[in-house]
PyMOL Python script that loads the backbone (N, CA, C, O; Angstrom):
from pymol import cmd

cmd.read_pdbstr("""\
ATOM      1  N   MET A   1      15.137   3.372  -0.910  1.00  0.00           N
ATOM      2  CA  MET A   1      14.626   3.009   0.897  1.00  0.00           C
ATOM      3  C   MET A   1      15.835   3.279   1.649  1.00  0.00           C
ATOM      4  O   MET A   1      17.010   2.916   1.615  1.00  0.00           O
ATOM      5  N   THR A   2      14.635   4.558   2.788  1.00  0.00           N
ATOM      6  CA  THR A   2      15.282   5.820   2.605  1.00  0.00           C
ATOM      7  C   THR A   2      16.246   4.664   4.139  1.00  0.00           C
ATOM      8  O   THR A   2      16.503   3.462   4.068  1.00  0.00           O
ATOM      9  N   GLN A   3      16.525   5.549   5.236  1.00  0.00           N
ATOM     10  CA  GLN A   3      18.081   4.791   6.310  1.00  0.00           C
ATOM     11  C   GLN A   3      16.946   4.804   7.089  1.00  0.00           C
ATOM     12  O   GLN A   3      17.675   5.744   6.772  1.00  0.00           O
ATOM     13  N   LYS A   4      15.795   4.775   7.870  1.00  0.00           N
ATOM     14  CA  LYS A   4      15.023   5.065   8.659  1.00  0.00           C
ATOM     15  C   LYS A   4      13.767   3.946   8.371  1.00  0.00           C
ATOM     16  O   LYS A   4      13.195   3.382   9.303  1.00  0.00           O
ATOM     17  N   SER A   5      13.317   3.637   6.478  1.00  0.00           N
ATOM     18  CA  SER A   5      12.416   2.144   6.626  1.00  0.00           C
ATOM     19  C   SER A   5      13.320   1.316   6.264  1.00  0.00           C
ATOM     20  O   SER A   5      12.704   0.255   6.160  1.00  0.00           O
ATOM     21  N   GLN A   6      14.662   1.079   5.941  1.00  0.00           N
ATOM     22  CA  GLN A   6      15.851   0.214   6.484  1.00  0.00           C
ATOM     23  C   GLN A   6      15.631  -0.770   8.063  1.00  0.00           C
ATOM     24  O   GLN A   6      15.122  -1.789   8.531  1.00  0.00           O
ATOM     25  N   VAL A   7      16.411   0.387   8.368  1.00  0.00           N
ATOM     26  CA  VAL A   7      15.591  -0.403   9.789  1.00  0.00           C
ATOM     27  C   VAL A   7      14.456  -0.707  10.670  1.00  0.00           C
ATOM     28  O   VAL A   7      14.367  -1.107  11.831  1.00  0.00           O
ATOM     29  N   VAL A   8      13.692  -0.419   9.834  1.00  0.00           N
ATOM     30  CA  VAL A   8      11.809  -0.156   9.927  1.00  0.00           C
ATOM     31  C   VAL A   8      11.502  -1.912   8.892  1.00  0.00           C
ATOM     32  O   VAL A   8      10.375  -2.407   8.872  1.00  0.00           O
ATOM     33  N   LEU A   9      12.268  -2.339   8.421  1.00  0.00           N
ATOM     34  CA  LEU A   9      13.082  -3.361   7.460  1.00  0.00           C
ATOM     35  C   LEU A   9      13.481  -4.765   8.005  1.00  0.00           C
ATOM     36  O   LEU A   9      12.971  -5.886   8.022  1.00  0.00           O
ATOM     37  N   GLU A  10      14.509  -4.243   8.397  1.00  0.00           N
ATOM     38  CA  GLU A  10      14.704  -5.077   9.643  1.00  0.00           C
ATOM     39  C   GLU A  10      14.100  -5.775  10.478  1.00  0.00           C
ATOM     40  O   GLU A  10      13.788  -6.960  10.594  1.00  0.00           O
ATOM     41  N   GLU A  11      13.936  -4.470  11.275  1.00  0.00           N
ATOM     42  CA  GLU A  11      13.361  -5.488  12.505  1.00  0.00           C
ATOM     43  C   GLU A  11      11.951  -6.432  11.905  1.00  0.00           C
ATOM     44  O   GLU A  11      11.932  -7.585  12.335  1.00  0.00           O
ATOM     45  N   ALA A  12      11.073  -6.136  11.190  1.00  0.00           N
ATOM     46  CA  ALA A  12      10.704  -6.646  11.036  1.00  0.00           C
ATOM     47  C   ALA A  12      10.675  -7.965   9.864  1.00  0.00           C
ATOM     48  O   ALA A  12       9.621  -8.518   9.551  1.00  0.00           O
ATOM     49  N   LEU A  13      11.410  -8.174   9.551  1.00  0.00           N
ATOM     50  CA  LEU A  13      12.278  -9.697   9.287  1.00  0.00           C
ATOM     51  C   LEU A  13      12.635 -10.408  10.756  1.00  0.00           C
ATOM     52  O   LEU A  13      12.401 -11.541  11.176  1.00  0.00           O
ATOM     53  N   LYS A  14      13.181  -9.466  11.247  1.00  0.00           N
ATOM     54  CA  LYS A  14      12.722 -10.629  13.164  1.00  0.00           C
ATOM     55  C   LYS A  14      11.606 -11.266  13.740  1.00  0.00           C
ATOM     56  O   LYS A  14      11.377 -11.863  14.792  1.00  0.00           O
ATOM     57  N   LEU A  15      10.774 -10.849  12.385  1.00  0.00           N
ATOM     58  CA  LEU A  15       9.143 -11.258  12.699  1.00  0.00           C
ATOM     59  C   LEU A  15       9.161 -12.729  12.651  1.00  0.00           C
ATOM     60  O   LEU A  15      10.078 -13.496  12.358  1.00  0.00           O
ATOM     61  N   THR A  16       7.268 -13.076  13.199  1.00  0.00           N
ATOM     62  CA  THR A  16       7.371 -14.497  13.047  1.00  0.00           C
ATOM     63  C   THR A  16       7.241 -14.617  11.621  1.00  0.00           C
ATOM     64  O   THR A  16       7.814 -13.774  10.930  1.00  0.00           O
ATOM     65  N   THR A  17       6.508 -15.629  11.012  1.00  0.00           N
ATOM     66  CA  THR A  17       5.920 -15.139   9.762  1.00  0.00           C
ATOM     67  C   THR A  17       4.535 -15.024   9.840  1.00  0.00           C
ATOM     68  O   THR A  17       3.882 -14.428   8.983  1.00  0.00           O
ATOM     69  N   HIS A  18       3.951 -15.668  11.016  1.00  0.00           N
ATOM     70  CA  HIS A  18       2.920 -14.645  10.916  1.00  0.00           C
ATOM     71  C   HIS A  18       2.346 -13.035  11.183  1.00  0.00           C
ATOM     72  O   HIS A  18       1.417 -12.272  10.916  1.00  0.00           O
ATOM     73  N   GLU A  19       3.729 -13.147  11.967  1.00  0.00           N
ATOM     74  CA  GLU A  19       3.295 -11.293  12.956  1.00  0.00           C
ATOM     75  C   GLU A  19       3.548 -10.867  11.282  1.00  0.00           C
ATOM     76  O   GLU A  19       2.608 -10.381  10.653  1.00  0.00           O
ATOM     77  N   ARG A  20       4.593 -11.042  10.770  1.00  0.00           N
ATOM     78  CA  ARG A  20       5.437 -10.526   9.318  1.00  0.00           C
ATOM     79  C   ARG A  20       3.573 -10.036   8.405  1.00  0.00           C
ATOM     80  O   ARG A  20       2.968  -9.050   7.983  1.00  0.00           O
ATOM     81  N   ALA A  21       3.402 -11.594   8.568  1.00  0.00           N
ATOM     82  CA  ALA A  21       2.356 -11.223   7.253  1.00  0.00           C
ATOM     83  C   ALA A  21       1.112 -10.306   8.271  1.00  0.00           C
ATOM     84  O   ALA A  21       0.246  -9.641   7.702  1.00  0.00           O
ATOM     85  N   GLU A  22       1.167 -10.370   9.433  1.00  0.00           N
ATOM     86  CA  GLU A  22      -0.062  -9.345   9.911  1.00  0.00           C
ATOM     87  C   GLU A  22       0.255  -7.236  10.026  1.00  0.00           C
ATOM     88  O   GLU A  22      -0.352  -6.296  10.537  1.00  0.00           O
ATOM     89  N   LEU A  23       1.318  -7.377   9.351  1.00  0.00           N
ATOM     90  CA  LEU A  23       2.119  -6.248   9.451  1.00  0.00           C
ATOM     91  C   LEU A  23       1.911  -5.735   8.340  1.00  0.00           C
ATOM     92  O   LEU A  23       1.355  -4.645   8.206  1.00  0.00           O
ATOM     93  N   ALA A  24       2.368  -6.515   7.303  1.00  0.00           N
ATOM     94  CA  ALA A  24       2.273  -6.694   5.737  1.00  0.00           C
ATOM     95  C   ALA A  24       0.509  -6.402   5.331  1.00  0.00           C
ATOM     96  O   ALA A  24      -0.005  -5.459   4.730  1.00  0.00           O
ATOM     97  N   GLU A  25      -0.085  -7.602   5.923  1.00  0.00           N
ATOM     98  CA  GLU A  25      -1.371  -6.585   5.954  1.00  0.00           C
ATOM     99  C   GLU A  25      -1.827  -5.262   6.415  1.00  0.00           C
ATOM    100  O   GLU A  25      -2.427  -4.524   5.633  1.00  0.00           O
ATOM    101  N   GLN A  26      -1.566  -4.880   7.731  1.00  0.00           N
ATOM    102  CA  GLN A  26      -1.883  -3.631   7.890  1.00  0.00           C
ATOM    103  C   GLN A  26      -1.254  -2.090   7.869  1.00  0.00           C
ATOM    104  O   GLN A  26      -1.689  -1.054   8.372  1.00  0.00           O
ATOM    105  N   LEU A  27       0.556  -2.488   6.689  1.00  0.00           N
ATOM    106  CA  LEU A  27       0.664  -1.849   5.739  1.00  0.00           C
ATOM    107  C   LEU A  27      -0.387  -1.867   4.156  1.00  0.00           C
ATOM    108  O   LEU A  27      -0.944  -1.032   3.444  1.00  0.00           O
ATOM    109  N   ILE A  28      -0.266  -2.896   4.183  1.00  0.00           N
ATOM    110  CA  ILE A  28      -1.334  -2.773   2.497  1.00  0.00           C
ATOM    111  C   ILE A  28      -2.396  -2.012   2.997  1.00  0.00           C
ATOM    112  O   ILE A  28      -2.999  -1.694   1.972  1.00  0.00           O
ATOM    113  N   ALA A  29      -2.708  -1.758   3.492  1.00  0.00           N
ATOM    114  CA  ALA A  29      -4.664  -1.007   4.216  1.00  0.00           C
ATOM    115  C   ALA A  29      -4.207   0.190   4.886  1.00  0.00           C
ATOM    116  O   ALA A  29      -4.843   0.591   5.861  1.00  0.00           O
ATOM    117  N   SER A  30      -3.193   0.801   4.486  1.00  0.00           N
ATOM    118  CA  SER A  30      -3.271   1.488   5.101  1.00  0.00           C
ATOM    119  C   SER A  30      -3.021   2.289   3.741  1.00  0.00           C
ATOM    120  O   SER A  30      -3.147   3.501   3.565  1.00  0.00           O
ATOM    121  N   LEU A  31      -2.586   1.191   2.709  1.00  0.00           N
ATOM    122  CA  LEU A  31      -2.675   2.354   1.348  1.00  0.00           C
ATOM    123  C   LEU A  31      -3.679   2.372   0.712  1.00  0.00           C
ATOM    124  O   LEU A  31      -4.062   3.396   0.146  1.00  0.00           O
ATOM    125  N   GLU A  32      -4.428   1.053   0.662  1.00  0.00           N
ATOM    126  CA  GLU A  32      -5.691   1.585   0.686  1.00  0.00           C
ATOM    127  C   GLU A  32      -7.062   2.078   1.011  1.00  0.00           C
ATOM    128  O   GLU A  32      -8.197   1.798   0.624  1.00  0.00           O
ATOM    129  N   GLU A  33      -6.423   3.103   2.055  1.00  0.00           N
ATOM    130  CA  GLU A  33      -7.483   3.748   2.966  1.00  0.00           C
ATOM    131  C   GLU A  33      -7.447   5.160   2.511  1.00  0.00           C
ATOM    132  O   GLU A  33      -6.363   5.688   2.761  1.00  0.00           O
ATOM    133  N   GLY A  34      -8.669   6.253   1.668  1.00  0.00           N
ATOM    134  CA  GLY A  34      -8.854   6.770   0.983  1.00  0.00           C
ATOM    135  C   GLY A  34      -8.265   6.195  -0.826  1.00  0.00           C
ATOM    136  O   GLY A  34      -8.265   6.930  -1.814  1.00  0.00           O
ATOM    137  N   GLY A  35      -7.987   5.277  -0.806  1.00  0.00           N
ATOM    138  CA  GLY A  35      -8.401   5.315  -2.307  1.00  0.00           C
ATOM    139  C   GLY A  35      -7.646   6.075  -3.875  1.00  0.00           C
ATOM    140  O   GLY A  35      -6.471   6.403  -3.709  1.00  0.00           O
ATOM    141  N   ASP A  36      -7.914   6.204  -4.533  1.00  0.00           N
ATOM    142  CA  ASP A  36      -8.049   7.222  -5.409  1.00  0.00           C
ATOM    143  C   ASP A  36      -9.250   7.663  -6.323  1.00  0.00           C
ATOM    144  O   ASP A  36      -9.932   7.390  -7.311  1.00  0.00           O
ATOM    145  N   THR A  37      -8.948   8.834  -4.943  1.00  0.00           N
ATOM    146  CA  THR A  37     -10.816   9.872  -5.777  1.00  0.00           C
ATOM    147  C   THR A  37     -11.208   8.910  -6.790  1.00  0.00           C
ATOM    148  O   THR A  37     -11.875   7.927  -7.112  1.00  0.00           O
ATOM    149  N   ASP A  38     -10.128  10.077  -7.173  1.00  0.00           N
ATOM    150  CA  ASP A  38      -9.603  10.323  -9.242  1.00  0.00           C
ATOM    151  C   ASP A  38     -11.199   8.897  -9.971  1.00  0.00           C
ATOM    152  O   ASP A  38     -12.130   9.113 -10.747  1.00  0.00           O
ATOM    153  N   VAL A  39     -10.908   7.975  -9.443  1.00  0.00           N
ATOM    154  CA  VAL A  39     -10.799   7.095 -10.444  1.00  0.00           C
ATOM    155  C   VAL A  39     -12.296   6.870  -9.309  1.00  0.00           C
ATOM    156  O   VAL A  39     -13.229   6.551 -10.046  1.00  0.00           O
ATOM    157  N   GLU A  40     -12.551   6.904  -8.527  1.00  0.00           N
ATOM    158  CA  GLU A  40     -13.647   5.863  -7.346  1.00  0.00           C
ATOM    159  C   GLU A  40     -15.024   7.355  -8.521  1.00  0.00           C
ATOM    160  O   GLU A  40     -16.081   7.207  -9.134  1.00  0.00           O
ATOM    161  N   LEU A  41     -14.095   8.579  -8.227  1.00  0.00           N
ATOM    162  CA  LEU A  41     -15.640   9.731  -9.414  1.00  0.00           C
ATOM    163  C   LEU A  41     -15.696   9.203 -10.397  1.00  0.00           C
ATOM    164  O   LEU A  41     -16.830   8.896 -10.764  1.00  0.00           O
ATOM    165  N   ALA A  42     -14.521   8.836 -11.303  1.00  0.00           N
ATOM    166  CA  ALA A  42     -14.969   8.111 -12.914  1.00  0.00           C
ATOM    167  C   ALA A  42     -16.118   6.913 -12.663  1.00  0.00           C
ATOM    168  O   ALA A  42     -17.283   7.069 -13.028  1.00  0.00           O
ATOM    169  N   TRP A  43     -15.667   5.762 -12.029  1.00  0.00           N
ATOM    170  CA  TRP A  43     -16.446   5.354 -11.855  1.00  0.00           C
ATOM    171  C   TRP A  43     -18.321   5.340 -11.320  1.00  0.00           C
ATOM    172  O   TRP A  43     -19.244   4.574 -11.599  1.00  0.00           O
ATOM    173  N   GLN A  44     -18.257   6.226 -10.704  1.00  0.00           N
ATOM    174  CA  GLN A  44     -19.500   6.675 -10.053  1.00  0.00           C
ATOM    175  C   GLN A  44     -19.848   7.460 -11.122  1.00  0.00           C
ATOM    176  O   GLN A  44     -21.061   7.661 -11.177  1.00  0.00           O
ATOM    177  N   GLU A  45     -19.306   7.888 -11.846  1.00  0.00           N
ATOM    178  CA  GLU A  45     -19.971   8.268 -13.303  1.00  0.00           C
ATOM    179  C   GLU A  45     -20.454   8.272 -14.336  1.00  0.00           C
ATOM    180  O   GLU A  45     -21.382   8.859 -14.894  1.00  0.00           O
ATOM    181  N   GLU A  46     -19.236   7.047 -14.729  1.00  0.00           N
ATOM    182  CA  GLU A  46     -19.634   6.005 -15.535  1.00  0.00           C
ATOM    183  C   GLU A  46     -20.724   5.179 -15.264  1.00  0.00           C
ATOM    184  O   GLU A  46     -20.918   4.402 -16.199  1.00  0.00           O
ATOM    185  N   VAL A  47     -21.884   4.990 -13.899  1.00  0.00           N
ATOM    186  CA  VAL A  47     -22.494   3.982 -13.532  1.00  0.00           C
ATOM    187  C   VAL A  47     -23.870   5.168 -13.770  1.00  0.00           C
ATOM    188  O   VAL A  47     -24.929   5.027 -14.383  1.00  0.00           O
ATOM    189  N   GLN A  48     -23.355   6.257 -13.054  1.00  0.00           N
ATOM    190  CA  GLN A  48     -24.967   7.297 -13.305  1.00  0.00           C
ATOM    191  C   GLN A  48     -25.763   7.195 -14.540  1.00  0.00           C
ATOM    192  O   GLN A  48     -26.954   7.096 -14.834  1.00  0.00           O
ATOM    193  N   ARG A  49     -23.794   7.308 -15.590  1.00  0.00           N
ATOM    194  CA  ARG A  49     -24.515   7.107 -16.876  1.00  0.00           C
ATOM    195  C   ARG A  49     -24.891   6.484 -17.606  1.00  0.00           C
ATOM    196  O   ARG A  49     -25.711   7.077 -18.307  1.00  0.00           O
ATOM    197  N   ARG A  50     -24.660   5.013 -18.004  1.00  0.00           N
ATOM    198  CA  ARG A  50     -25.350   3.929 -17.755  1.00  0.00           C
ATOM    199  C   ARG A  50     -26.257   3.636 -17.138  1.00  0.00           C
ATOM    200  O   ARG A  50     -26.808   2.656 -17.639  1.00  0.00           O
ATOM    201  N   LEU A  51     -26.946   4.146 -15.872  1.00  0.00           N
ATOM    202  CA  LEU A  51     -27.893   3.961 -15.243  1.00  0.00           C
ATOM    203  C   LEU A  51     -28.875   4.579 -16.433  1.00  0.00           C
ATOM    204  O   LEU A  51     -29.372   3.668 -17.094  1.00  0.00           O
ATOM    205  N   GLN A  52     -29.206   5.676 -16.792  1.00  0.00           N
ATOM    206  CA  GLN A  52     -29.789   6.768 -17.088  1.00  0.00           C
ATOM    207  C   GLN A  52     -29.912   6.539 -18.513  1.00  0.00           C
ATOM    208  O   GLN A  52     -30.867   7.060 -19.089  1.00  0.00           O
ATOM    209  N   GLN A  53     -29.135   5.879 -19.126  1.00  0.00           N
ATOM    210  CA  GLN A  53     -29.560   4.971 -20.289  1.00  0.00           C
ATOM    211  C   GLN A  53     -30.351   3.861 -20.352  1.00  0.00           C
ATOM    212  O   GLN A  53     -30.962   3.474 -21.348  1.00  0.00           O
ATOM    213  N   ILE A  54     -30.325   3.274 -19.095  1.00  0.00           N
ATOM    214  CA  ILE A  54     -30.849   1.963 -18.968  1.00  0.00           C
ATOM    215  C   ILE A  54     -32.199   3.011 -18.826  1.00  0.00           C
ATOM    216  O   ILE A  54     -33.059   2.648 -19.628  1.00  0.00           O
ATOM    217  N   GLU A  55     -32.559   4.014 -18.163  1.00  0.00           N
ATOM    218  CA  GLU A  55     -34.203   4.024 -17.779  1.00  0.00           C
ATOM    219  C   GLU A  55     -34.641   5.423 -18.894  1.00  0.00           C
ATOM    220  O   GLU A  55     -35.597   6.191 -18.791  1.00  0.00           O
ATOM    221  N   ARG A  56     -33.372   5.378 -20.112  1.00  0.00           N
ATOM    222  CA  ARG A  56     -33.994   6.145 -21.316  1.00  0.00           C
ATOM    223  C   ARG A  56     -34.642   5.252 -22.110  1.00  0.00           C
ATOM    224  O   ARG A  56     -35.772   5.274 -22.597  1.00  0.00           O
ATOM    225  N   GLY A  57     -33.654   4.370 -22.173  1.00  0.00           N
ATOM    226  CA  GLY A  57     -34.722   2.692 -22.824  1.00  0.00           C
ATOM    227  C   GLY A  57     -33.754   2.917 -24.532  1.00  0.00           C
ATOM    228  O   GLY A  57     -34.084   2.712 -25.700  1.00  0.00           O
ATOM    229  N   GLU A  58     -31.861   3.673 -23.556  1.00  0.00           N
ATOM    230  CA  GLU A  58     -30.805   3.645 -24.946  1.00  0.00           C
ATOM    231  C   GLU A  58     -30.254   2.342 -25.192  1.00  0.00           C
ATOM    232  O   GLU A  58     -29.557   2.106 -26.179  1.00  0.00           O
ATOM    233  N   VAL A  59     -30.514   1.591 -24.421  1.00  0.00           N
ATOM    234  CA  VAL A  59     -29.571  -0.087 -24.247  1.00  0.00           C
ATOM    235  C   VAL A  59     -31.292  -0.625 -23.496  1.00  0.00           C
ATOM    236  O   VAL A  59     -32.299  -0.050 -23.084  1.00  0.00           O
ATOM    237  N   ASN A  60     -30.658  -2.495 -23.708  1.00  0.00           N
ATOM    238  CA  ASN A  60     -31.020  -3.752 -23.608  1.00  0.00           C
ATOM    239  C   ASN A  60     -30.546  -4.123 -22.613  1.00  0.00           C
ATOM    240  O   ASN A  60     -29.377  -3.737 -22.627  1.00  0.00           O
ATOM    241  N   THR A  61     -30.703  -4.534 -21.930  1.00  0.00           N
ATOM    242  CA  THR A  61     -30.291  -4.924 -20.455  1.00  0.00           C
ATOM    243  C   THR A  61     -30.538  -6.688 -21.238  1.00  0.00           C
ATOM    244  O   THR A  61     -31.032  -6.967 -22.330  1.00  0.00           O
ATOM    245  N   ILE A  62     -30.054  -7.471 -20.323  1.00  0.00           N
ATOM    246  CA  ILE A  62     -30.408  -9.178 -20.526  1.00  0.00           C
ATOM    247  C   ILE A  62     -30.034  -9.985 -19.543  1.00  0.00           C
ATOM    248  O   ILE A  62     -28.904 -10.210 -19.111  1.00  0.00           O
ATOM    249  N   PRO A  63     -31.303 -10.500 -19.148  1.00  0.00           N
ATOM    250  CA  PRO A  63     -31.698 -11.039 -18.092  1.00  0.00           C
ATOM    251  C   PRO A  63     -30.390 -11.559 -17.629  1.00  0.00           C
ATOM    252  O   PRO A  63     -29.667 -11.813 -18.592  1.00  0.00           O
ATOM    253  N   TRP A  64     -29.567 -11.924 -15.910  1.00  0.00           N
ATOM    254  CA  TRP A  64     -28.642 -12.779 -15.723  1.00  0.00           C
ATOM    255  C   TRP A  64     -29.038 -14.424 -15.395  1.00  0.00           C
ATOM    256  O   TRP A  64     -28.268 -15.075 -14.689  1.00  0.00           O
ATOM    257  N   GLU A  65     -30.240 -15.031 -15.929  1.00  0.00           N
ATOM    258  CA  GLU A  65     -30.155 -16.249 -16.610  1.00  0.00           C
ATOM    259  C   GLU A  65     -29.637 -16.657 -18.677  1.00  0.00           C
ATOM    260  O   GLU A  65     -29.457 -17.696 -19.312  1.00  0.00           O
ATOM    261  N   GLU A  66     -29.596 -15.371 -18.969  1.00  0.00           N
ATOM    262  CA  GLU A  66     -29.666 -15.558 -20.089  1.00  0.00           C
ATOM    263  C   GLU A  66     -28.210 -15.605 -20.425  1.00  0.00           C
ATOM    264  O   GLU A  66     -27.642 -16.267 -21.293  1.00  0.00           O
ATOM    265  N   VAL A  67     -27.581 -14.499 -19.281  1.00  0.00           N
ATOM    266  CA  VAL A  67     -25.941 -14.876 -19.139  1.00  0.00           C
ATOM    267  C   VAL A  67     -25.681 -15.807 -19.017  1.00  0.00           C
ATOM    268  O   VAL A  67     -24.767 -16.515 -19.437  1.00  0.00           O
ATOM    269  N   GLN A  68     -26.765 -15.973 -18.185  1.00  0.00           N
ATOM    270  CA  GLN A  68     -25.052 -17.783 -17.469  1.00  0.00           C
ATOM    271  C   GLN A  68     -24.901 -18.859 -18.338  1.00  0.00           C
ATOM    272  O   GLN A  68     -24.113 -19.802 -18.399  1.00  0.00           O
ATOM    273  N   ARG A  69     -26.696 -18.149 -19.574  1.00  0.00           N
ATOM    274  CA  ARG A  69     -26.433 -19.706 -20.598  1.00  0.00           C
ATOM    275  C   ARG A  69     -25.585 -19.606 -21.402  1.00  0.00           C
ATOM    276  O   ARG A  69     -24.709 -20.426 -21.675  1.00  0.00           O
ATOM    277  N   ARG A  70     -25.798 -18.478 -21.896  1.00  0.00           N
ATOM    278  CA  ARG A  70     -24.410 -18.124 -22.791  1.00  0.00           C
ATOM    279  C   ARG A  70     -22.965 -18.624 -22.448  1.00  0.00           C
ATOM    280  O   ARG A  70     -22.117 -19.373 -22.932  1.00  0.00           O
ATOM    281  N   LEU A  71     -23.154 -17.719 -21.232  1.00  0.00           N
ATOM    282  CA  LEU A  71     -21.587 -18.035 -20.533  1.00  0.00           C
ATOM    283  C   LEU A  71     -21.451 -19.844 -20.962  1.00  0.00           C
ATOM    284  O   LEU A  71     -20.612 -20.170 -21.803  1.00  0.00           O
ATOM    285  N   ARG A  72     -22.509 -21.109 -20.180  1.00  0.00           N
ATOM    286  CA  ARG A  72     -21.677 -21.986 -20.217  1.00  0.00           C
ATOM    287  C   ARG A  72     -22.119 -22.782 -21.605  1.00  0.00           C
ATOM    288  O   ARG A  72     -22.113 -24.004 -21.457  1.00  0.00           O
ATOM    289  N   HIS A  73     -22.490 -22.334 -22.886  1.00  0.00           N
ATOM    290  CA  HIS A  73     -22.362 -21.836 -24.393  1.00  0.00           C
ATOM    291  C   HIS A  73     -21.439 -21.653 -24.649  1.00  0.00           C
ATOM    292  O   HIS A  73     -20.777 -22.649 -24.942  1.00  0.00           O
ATOM    293  N   GLY A  74     -21.046 -20.880 -24.691  1.00  0.00           N
ATOM    294  CA  GLY A  74     -20.231 -20.489 -25.361  1.00  0.00           C
ATOM    295  C   GLY A  74     -20.480 -19.545 -26.552  1.00  0.00           C
ATOM    296  O   GLY A  74     -19.536 -19.159 -27.241  1.00  0.00           O
TER     297      GLY A  74
END
""", "prot")
cmd.dss("prot")
cmd.show_as("cartoon", "prot")
cmd.util.cbc("prot")
cmd.orient("prot")
């Protein structure tokens, strides 16, 4: 931890619990902005690949009601 971040941490620890929670939320949100574009792109490609398989009839889908029934009855 740098000296600057240590000073910020020491000041943050002086805040109330509620204020620290809000600060932590904002810090976490700032890390999530932009995300991992490689992962997002890979998921988009995977979704497109699976959708194309369904449209070509290469795979069969299962109705949601059937999935629920299977989950309930193991």
